[in-house]
Every structure is written in structure tokens, then in C-alpha cells.
C-alpha positions in Angstrom: -5.8 11.4 -8.3 -8.7 10.6 -6.0 -8.8 10.5 -2.2 -10.6 7.6 -0.7 -11.7 7.3 2.9 -11.4 3.9 4.5 -13.9 2.5 7.0 -11.2 3.1 9.7 -11.1 6.8 8.9 -7.7 6.7 7.1 -7.6 8.7 3.9 -5.6 7.2 1.0 -4.7 8.4 -2.5 -5.4 6.3 -5.6 -5.2 7.0 -9.3 -8.4 8.1 -11.0 -8.2 4.9 -13.2 -8.2 2.7 -10.1 -11.0 4.3 -8.1 -13.5 1.8 -9.6 -11.6 -1.1 -8.1 -12.3 0.2 -4.6 -16.1 0.6 -5.1 -18.4 -2.2 -3.9 -15.8 -3.4 -1.3 -15.4 -2.5 2.3 -11.8 -1.4 2.9 -10.5 -0.7 6.4 -7.0 -0.1 7.5 -4.8 -0.5 10.5 -1.7 1.5 11.3 -0.8 3.7 8.3 -3.3 2.0 6.0 -0.8 -0.9 5.4 -3.0 -3.8 6.2 -6.4 -3.8 4.6 -9.4 -6.0 4.7 -11.6 -6.5 1.7 -15.1 -7.9 1.8 -17.4 -7.9 -1.1 -20.8 -6.6 -0.2 -22.4 -9.5 -2.0 -20.5 -12.0 0.1 -20.5 -12.7 3.8 -16.9 -14.0 3.5 -14.1 -11.6 4.2 -10.4 -12.1 3.5 -7.3 -10.1 4.1 -5.6 -8.5 1.1 -3.1 -5.7 0.9 -4.4 -2.9 -1.2 -1.0 -2.3 -2.8 -0.9 -5.9 -3.9 -4.5 -5.8 -5.1 -3.9 -2.7 -7.2 -0.6 -3.9 -8.7 -1.7 -7.5 -9.3 1.1 -8.8 -7.1 1.4 -12.6 -6.7 2.0 -14.5 -3.5 5.6 -13.9 -2.3 5.8 -10.5 -4.0 6.5 -7.4 -2.0 5.2 -3.9 -3.0 7.1 -0.8 -2.1 5.8 2.7 -1.6 8.6 4.5 -3.4 8.0 7.9 -1.7 7.6 6.4 1.7 4.0 7.6 2.0 2.0 4.6 3.1 -1.2 6.3 2.2 -0.2 7.0 -1.4 -1.5 4.1 -3.5 -1.0 5.7 -6.9 0.7 3.3 -9.4 3.6 5.7 -9.9 4.4 5.3 -6.2 4.1 1.5 -6.1 6.6 -1.0 -7.3 6.4 -4.8 -7.2 9.7 -6.4 -5.9 11.1 -9.6 -4.6 11.6 -10.0 -0.9 15.4 -9.7 -1.3 15.1 -6.5 -3.3 12.6 -5.1 -0.8 14.9 -5.6 2.2 18.0 -4.5 0.3 16.3 -1.1 -0.5 15.0 -0.8 3.0 18.4 -1.4 4.5 20.0 1.2 2.1 17.4 3.8 3.1 18.0 3.2 6.8 21.7 3.7 6.2 21.1 7.0 4.4 18.8 8.2 7.2 21.5 7.3 9.8 24.2 9.1 7.8 22.0 12.2 7.5 21.3 12.2 11.3 25.1 11.9 12.0 25.8 14.9 9.7 23.1 17.1 11.3 
């Protein structure tokens, strides 16, 4: 696993095999490294792309979940491509579990 420092100062984790995909591009993050901008150094055009989608080859309309909840962990073992419905179903289930844990504490 490699650590990669974004232009914004955020540090993310990626698989060794994916490190080459980040080279030659300017990556910056906002928030917890969720929203990233990629700009090829050989092009003056920049466009927004989510790093998780870029690494997983997700298509338009796909959602990518960070399975362990760590928004800075972009290892493939931690990413899963899902539909919008599945993404929100899992998110709702996780929130219910957190609520139950707080109620029991």
C-alpha cells in the first residue's frame, strides 16, 4: 500500500498496483478527500472526477462505497461499485446500527 499526498495536503492510501494511475495528474481534495479534481499536465483542460470512480472504472450513475468508512482509503479491497439504491440502503442500515449502539451505551 502506498500513501499519496494530494495537492490539498490530504494523504490518501492506494494499492501499490494503482500508484502509477495517479502519476502525471494533479489531484486535489476537498473535505475528506471525497471530491477530487484531475488535470493532466499535458492539457490545460481540467475536469472533475472522483478518485474512487477513476480507480474502480465506475460508469456514470454508479456509486462507490468505502467499505471501512475511511474516506482516505482508496485501496481496491475497501472500494465497491454499487447502484444508487444499494448505496443508500447500506448507508441507512449503518446509520440505524450507529443509533442503536448509542442508545445502548
